[in-house]
N, C-alpha and C positions, 0 to 999 in steps of 0.2 A: 503493498500501500503507499503510495507516494502522496505526501502532503504537499499541495501547492502554496499554503497560505497559512503562516505562523499570527496568530492573533492575541497578543499580550494587553489583556486589559485588567491589570493588578492594580488595584486602589479605586477602580469605578464601583458605583452602587448603583442599584436597581433603580431605572429601568436600564441604564447605560450598557450593560453587559448584552442584553438582547437585542436592543437596538444596534450596535455597532457590530454585532453577528449577524445580524438580517442585513445590514448594508455589506458587509463583507461578502456574503453569499451571493447577494445581489450582482456582484459584480463579475461572479464565475461561471463557468460553464457547469452544465447537468452532469453529476457525475465527479465531479472537483471534490477534494477533501481539504478542509481546513483543521486546524488545531487551536484552542481557545484556552489559555488560561485565566481563570479570574479569581479573585479572593472575596468576593461577595457571595456570602452563603446561600442567598436567596438562588444564586445562579443554578445551584443544584437541583432547584424544583423549576426555574424558570425557563433555562434553556433545554432542558428533555420535552418541556410542555411546549415551547417554540418548535422544535424540530417536528413534533407529531401533528403540531397544527397545520404547517406549511409542508408536510411531505418529506424533510429533510429525513436523512437515516443517522441516529446518533450511533457510532460504531464503537466508540468507549469514553467511560466517564468514570474517573476516579479522583479520590481526594489525595493528596499528595503532603508528604511529613511537613511540609512547611505551611500546612491547612489550606492550600491553595487548590481549586479545582482544576482539572485538565479534562477536556472535551475534544473528540475526535468525530467530525461530523461530514457527512457524505451529502453534498446539494441533491436533493431530489428533485 
């Protein structure tokens, strides 16, 4: 799996992680993959919900040792 874009949203609070993820995905082709890093605890709920609503595929989601969240999303 090749990641086309890395999006570091460290320090941004809701709703900015979802809004910036949406903007990034809108600029990519269907099937492209992005990696998103967020420190906002709400992102663990908001980003999976966003992916489901917009027909994107959440390939991976994990909480890292530094308490940030990592999402790997394939544009649907």
